N, C-alpha and C positions, 0 to 999 in steps of 0.2 A: 504494500500500500504506500502510495506516495505521501510523504509528510510535508506539510506546508509550514514555512517558517516566516515569522514577521520580524524584521530587523529594523530597529529605529532607536537612535541615540544610545547605543550600547546595550539595548535590551533585546534578548532573543527569546521568543515564545514559541514553543512547539504546540501548535494548535491541536494536533492529533493526540499527543501524549500529555497535554496539560502540564508541561514542565516549563517553569519560568526561571530565567536567569536575569536578575535585576541588579542595577547598579546602586539603588538606594532603597530605604525602607518603604517610602510612600508608594513606589512602584509595586512592591509586593502586596501591600495592603489594598491596592486598587483592583486586585484580581481575585478570583475565587480561591477558595481553600477547600480541602488541603492541597498543597502544592510543594514541590521541591524548589528551593530558592537559594541563590548565592548573593550575598551582600558584599559589594566591593567599594562602598562609599566611605569606609573607615569610620563607622560610628564609634563614639566614646562610651566606655563603661561608666555609668553614673551611679550604680549601686550594686553591691553583692548581696543578694537576698539569702542564698543558701550555699554552704560549702561543706564538704565531708569533714567529719570529726565531731567531738563533743563540745557543746556550749552549755554550761550550767547543767551538765549531766544528760543533756538531750542530744541524741545523735543526728547528724546530717549525713546523707548518703550520696548526694549529687550536688551539682552546681545549678544555681539559677541567678541570672544577673540581668540588669536593665541596660540597654544600649540605645544611644540616641545620635542621629545625624541631623543635618539641616532640614530633613524632610519628614522625619517621624521618629517614633520610639517604640520598642517592643522588648519582650523578655526572652532570653535565651536559656534553655534548660538542657542539661546533659551531664553525663558522667565524665566526659573529657578523656576517657581511657583511650590511649594510643594516639592522641592528638598532639602530645608533646609540648603543651603550653597551658598555663593556668592564668586566667585573667585577673587583673587588679583594677580598682577604681582609677580612672584617668587614662587607662590604656585605650588606644585606637586600634580596632581589630577589623578583620574581614573573616567571613565564615560562610559555610554552606550547611544546609539541613532541611528539615521539613517544616513548612509554615502551616499553622492552623490557628483557629480561634478557640483557645482552650484555657486551661488553668496552669499556673505555676505549681499549684498544690491541688490534690484531687477534688476537694469540695468547691473550688473556685472556677468560675467560667467567665467568658467574655473578656479575655485578655489575649492580645495577639502574641503568639509565642513561636519560636523556632526550636524544634527538638531534633533528636536523632542526628546530632552533628556528625558530619563527615569530614569537615575541615574547620580549623580555627587558627588564625595566624595573627601575630602581633605586628602592627604597622609602626606604632610609636608609643611611648609611655610618658607619663607626667603631663598630659594635656589638661588644660583648664576645663572645668565642668560647666555645662549649661546650667543657668539658674532655673530651678524648678518654678513653673508657673504657679501663681497663687490663685486658689479657688475658694469659693464659699461653700458652706454645707449644702444649700439648695442646688448648687451646680454639680456637686459630687454625688448627692443622694438621689441617683436616678437608676431605674432598673435596666435601662439601655444606655450605655455610656457613649458620649460623643467621641469621635475618633481622635480629637485633640486631647482627650483625657486618658482613654484606655491605653495601657502600656507605657505611660509616662510616669516618672517620679514627680509628684505634685506636692504642694504645700498648702496646709490649712492653718490659718493664723487665729490667735486670740480665742482659744477654746479651753474648756475645762473637761476633765475626764472623770466619769463616775461609774459606779457599778462594781467596784473592787473593794477589797478589805485591807487596804494599807500598802500591799505590795502586789506587783504583777504576778500572775499565776504561772506555774510551770507546765500547765496543760492548756489546750486550746480554750480560749475564753473570749466572749464578746463583752466589750465595755461600751459606754455611750460617751460621745463627745458632743458638747453643747456650746454654741457661740453666745455672744452677748445679746443677741436678739431672740434667744430661746429656741433657735433652730437646732435640731439634733440629728445624729446619724450613728450608725454602728461603727465602732472601732474594733476590728477583729484581730486578736493576737493569736496567730497560728503557731504557737510555741512548739508543737510536735512536728511541724513540717518545715518551717523556715528558721534557720539558725539566727537570722537577724531578729526574729521575734523571740526566739529562745533566750537571746541575750538580755531581754528585759526581765526574765524570770527572777523573782526575789528582790528586784529593785523597787524602791519606793515610788508609788503612784503620786505624781505631783498634785498638789491641792490648789495651786493657783493657775493663772492663765498660761497656756503653752502654745507653741507652734509645732505642728506635726508634719514631718515629711514622710511620704509613703506612696503606696500604689493603690489606686482606687479600683475595686473589682466588684463583681456581682456573684452572689451565691444564693441559689434558691429564689431568685427574683429580688433579693435584698441587696442594696448597695452597701459595701463595707470598705472602709479605709484600712488597709493593712499597714501598720506603722513600720518605718525603717529608722527613724530618728525622732526624738522628742526633745525640744529645747525650751528654755524659759522665754516668756514673752513679756516685754519686748526683748529681742535677742541682743545680748551684749556684744561689744566689739572685741572682747578678749577671747581668744581661742582656748578652750579647755575641754576638748572632746575626749571622752573615754572611748578607746577603740580596742578591737580584738584582732587587729592585724589583717583584716579582710575588707576594710573600707566602710564598715557601718559603725555608727556611734550609739552608745547607750545614753540614756538620760544625762545630758550634758549641755554644752554650749557650742555654738557654731558661729564663726565669723561671717558676717554678711558680705557678699561680693561687693 
């Protein structure tokens, strides 16, 4: 059978095999899924959500990390076995794998992800990070996420956290975040699935206003902000992040860009 190919601006699409080779993230997201995809736009790793090993006694078995280029952002998930490279925050990378609209963690859906990695290559390290866009609770608390939200590291400012008993749990637990206008949404701490969430286990739940950096997702039709970093609000100018060597901060402080 003759296979037709469309070639335009570095994009090669096999119409018969539904196999897409894309130069950037937005080109992947503009096409149907599942699909095989190659990203050559050198997106920057903005957050490491999961890595193998123990964090507060909770094991991680694979990697998941957020990458962003000038066109979009998505989550990469994989074991990295045989790929010869381990990503770090600030690395610019290129990779190939299977694109789908699924979850970083089993209960979560509606996140653009690339899994089953077949290649992962470092382009450069120490790159500056894009500033996460600031959203409100009404903008994030949607059962169908806008494309400029899903797969991005986002920021929610001036909120309080409730629903806990003094410290973050070491098991999966839903908390509530509320803004100064009494809007609220779910803050889901997937401690058993994400080592960035497990890092909060046993730490004090802040009682005042905080800013939260995380990934907005949907589970069972309910929007939930999955935290990556929690900082005091307003954010001070002095850097004092607590880190675990993989790029995520536990309840601490972050210098504003």
